[in-house]
C-alpha positions in Angstrom: 25.2 6.1 12.6 25.6 2.3 13.1 22.8 0.0 12.0 21.4 -1.7 15.1 18.8 -4.0 13.6 17.7 -5.2 10.2 14.3 -6.4 9.2 13.4 -8.3 6.1 10.0 -8.3 4.4 9.3 -10.9 1.7 6.6 -11.0 -0.9 5.8 -14.1 -2.9 3.6 -13.9 -5.9 2.2 -16.9 -7.8 1.5 -16.0 -11.4 -0.6 -17.7 -14.0 0.6 -18.4 -17.6 -0.1 -14.7 -18.5 1.8 -13.4 -15.5 -1.3 -12.3 -13.7 -1.1 -12.7 -9.9 -3.2 -15.6 -8.5 -1.8 -15.5 -5.0 0.2 -13.1 -2.9 1.8 -14.1 0.4 4.1 -12.0 2.6 6.3 -12.5 5.6 8.1 -10.1 8.0 10.8 -11.5 10.2 10.6 -8.9 13.0 6.9 -9.3 13.5 6.9 -13.1 13.3 4.6 -12.9 10.4 4.8 -15.9 8.0 2.9 -16.6 4.8 0.1 -14.1 5.4 -2.2 -14.1 2.4 -3.1 -10.8 0.6 -5.3 -10.0 -2.3 -3.5 -6.8 -3.2 -0.3 -4.9 -2.5 0.8 -1.3 -3.2 4.4 -0.6 -2.5 6.3 2.6 -3.4 10.0 3.1 -3.1 11.7 6.5 -3.4 15.0 6.7 -5.4 16.6 10.0 -4.3 19.3 9.8 -7.0 16.7 9.8 -9.8 14.0 11.7 -7.9 11.6 9.0 -9.0 9.2 6.5 -7.3 9.4 2.8 -8.1 6.1 1.2 -7.7 4.8 -2.4 -7.2 1.1 -2.6 -7.6 -0.3 -6.1 -7.5 -3.8 -7.6 -7.1 -5.0 -11.1 -7.6 -7.7 -12.2 -10.0 -9.9 -12.9 -7.0 -9.8 -9.3 -5.6 -13.4 -8.2 -5.6 -14.2 -4.7 -7.0 -15.8 -3.5 -3.8 -12.8 -4.6 -1.8 -10.5 -2.8 -4.3 -12.4 0.4 -3.7 -12.1 0.0 0.0 -8.4 -0.9 -0.3 -7.8 2.4 -2.2 -9.8 4.3 0.4 -7.7 3.0 3.2 -4.5 3.6 1.3 -5.4 7.2 0.6 -6.2 7.7 4.3 -2.9 6.1 5.3 -1.0 8.4 2.8 -2.7 11.5 4.2 -1.8 10.5 7.8 1.8 9.6 6.8 2.0 12.9 4.9 1.0 14.8 8.0 3.5 12.9 10.2 6.3 13.6 7.7 5.5 17.3 7.0 3.2 18.6 9.8 1.3 20.4 7.1 -2.2 20.6 8.6 -3.8 22.6 5.7 -2.7 20.1 2.9 -3.6 17.1 5.1 -7.1 18.6 5.5 -7.3 19.1 1.7 -6.2 15.5 1.1 -8.9 14.3 3.6 -11.5 16.3 1.9 -10.7 14.5 -1.4 -10.7 11.2 0.4 -14.2 11.9 1.8 -15.3 12.8 -1.7 -13.8 9.5 -3.0 -15.5 7.5 -0.3 -18.9 9.0 -1.1 -18.6 8.5 -4.8 -17.3 4.9 -4.4 -19.8 4.0 -1.7 -17.2 3.0 0.9 -16.5 4.0 4.5 
């Protein structure tokens, strides 16, 4: 199948002297998004040749703890929804959402 379009996503991270992120900015050329600031990023890439996931998990020094808890809650919900879209597995998706509800209750987010 021929490639019809390409899209590029760029992430720029400003680090302090200890290589701790101070700023995160991202851009996406197909959405006309330029230099959007973020306090955290969680990116996973699947390598089918090694059957391993490469992960980029970043957050700035200024990311408040309550926002980090909410960020994880939203990521977990997104993963459950994506899992359902990819697999159609209603039962496991419901199990995942049960855990996410438990997480939200324990972390005080929703």
